[in-house]
N, C-alpha and C positions, 0 to 999 in steps of 0.2 A: 276913788281912793284905793290904792293898791293893797292887796291882801298879803301880809307877810307871815310866813310860817317859821316857827322856831325849828332848830335842827331835829329835836325830838318829834315834833309834829310831822315834819317832812319824812322822817324815817318810818313813822307809823303809817303814813299815807302810802309810801312805796311798798311797805310790807303787806298792807291790806290789798293793794293792787296786784302784787305778785301772787298772793294766795288766791284771789279771785280768778286771775288768768290761769293759774295751775289747775284749779278744779274745773273751770269751763273748758279749758283745752284738753284735759284728760277725758272728760265726758264726751267731748266732740270727737276725739280720736276713737274712743270706744264705739261710738255710734257708727263711724265710718268703717271701722274694721268689721263690725257686726254685719253691716250691709254687704261688704265684700265677701265675707264668709258665706253669707246666705246665697250670693250669686254662684259661688263655686259649688255649694251643696245642691242647688237647684239645677245646675247645668251639667256639671261633670259627673255627679252621682248616677246619672242616667246611663253613662257609658263605662263606668268604672268605680273603683272604691276611692273615697276621699277621706283623708285623715288630717286633723288640724292640730297645730301646736302653737299655743298663744305665747307671746313674749310680752305680756302685760299690755300697756297702752303704746308700746313702741313699735310693734309690728306683729306679723302673723306668718307662720310657716304652714304650707299646705303640701301634702304628698298625694299625688294621683297615681293609682295603679289601674291599668286597663284590664277589662274583662277578657279581652282577646289576647292571650299570652303569646300568640304567634305574630302579633303585630310588630311594627318597627318601633313605635313609641309605647313601651310597656310601662314606663314609670317617668313621671315628671315632678320636679320639686319647684314650688313657687315660694318666693320670699317677698312679702309686702312690707315696705319700710315707709313710715310716715314721718313727716317733719315734726320737730319738737314744739308742737302748738301749746304745750303746757308751760313753755318758757317764754317770758316776755321778750327776751333778747331775740328770739327766733323771728319775730315779725320784721324788724328793720333788717336783720341779717338775710332773711329770705328775699327781701326786695333787692338788696345790694348784690347778692350772689345768684339770684334766680333759682333758689332752692326749690325742690319739688318732691312730691311723693314718688317712690320708685318701686317698680316691679322687676325682680330678677327671676328668670326661669332657667332651669337646668334639666336636661334630658339625656339619658344614656340610650343611644340608638343601637338596636339589635341587628345591625348590619354594618360592614366596613364603610368608612368615609374615605373618599379618594384623595382628599386634600385638606391641609390646614387652611382655614379661610377666616378672614376678619373683615367685617364692614363696620366702620365706626365714623362718628362725627369728626371732622377735621379739628374742631376745637378741643377734642380730647387729646391734648398734647402728649400726655404720658403714654397712652395706648398706641398712638401713632409712632412715637419714638421707639417704643418696645418692639413694634412690628418691623420697623426699619432695621433694627439691630438683631433680629432673629435670623439665624442661618437659613438659607434657601427660601426665605420670605422675600417677596418683592411686590411692588405696587402693580395692580392690574389696571391697565388703561381701558376705561369703558366710557364711551361717548355720553351715555345716559347719566353718568355720575360727574362729568367734568364741571357742569354748571351748578351742581348741587353742593350741599354742605357735608357730603360723605366721601370717604376714600376707602378703597378695597385693597387688601393684601392677601396673597395666597402662595402656596408652594406649587400648585398645579393650575396654571392660568386657563387651560382648556376647560377643566372641570368648573372653575369659578365662573367663566363666561357662560357655560352651558346651564349651570344651576340658576344664575341670576336671570338669564333669559327665560328659562322655563317657568320660573316663579314670578317673573315680572317684578323682581325685588326693587329696582330703582324707582319704578312707578309707585309701588307700595310705600316706600320710604318718603316720597315726596307728598303723597296725598294722605298719609297716615295722621289720624287725630291723636295717636298715642306718642308721637315724637320719639321714635325709636332711637336709642343712644348707640347701641352696638349689637352686632350679631357675630357669633364666633363658633366655628366648627373645629374641633380638635380631633385630628385623624388618629393619633395613638390611643386615645381613650374612648373614641367614638362618642364624644360628648358634644352637645349643642347648648350654647348659652346665649340668652337674649336679655337685653336690658332696655327698659322703656319707661317713660313717664306714666305714672299711675293716676287715673281719675275714673269717675263713674262711667264716662263715655269710652275711655280708652281700654278698660279692662277686657271686655269681650273681644275687641280687635286684637289686642296683644296675645291673648290665649289662643284664639283661632289661628293667628299667624304662626305661633309657636308650633301648633299641631301641623299646619301646612308645611312648614320648613322641615320638621322632623320626618314626615312621611315622604318628602320629595328628595331628601338628601341622598 
């Protein structure tokens, strides 16, 4: 025999479900962010000063300042953004859109960068189109990237080829567990920006790669 709910009963069930998901999702995100914060504190505090700025259960901002003020990477900012697990709609949405937690890293490099450079996933249509339409920007033809899901644009192709070869960037992109979305060097501001998928396994890899890129730029 089928169970039939009245409109009021259905609304009450949905409301209760939303409340349960909100509290469980919020607590879950709090636990995840706490775990990430602990990782930064345990690993980066050994080599510099680490400051935290909480954005509630939505994310976490971290500022790293190196102890060696003569180094290339004196300051890095990290932004950890988590999916809206406290929202019931998030779960079907994340399946349909392949939504994921994200880590953004920004660093001001204390030496000049020779070229504007962007390496991004081809599926990032907006960033690819923006690069195509940027003056003096053009695609860098690199055999190691032809069969990959990435494309590279730069203002100085010689520098771009030299950096990617020295850093083995194509290999890193392909074998990376962190699913790097984009890498960007801005020559005018001497800034480095990296975006990647965030997970317990990918966090150390992303942070270490950010340091390696900055020190080699």
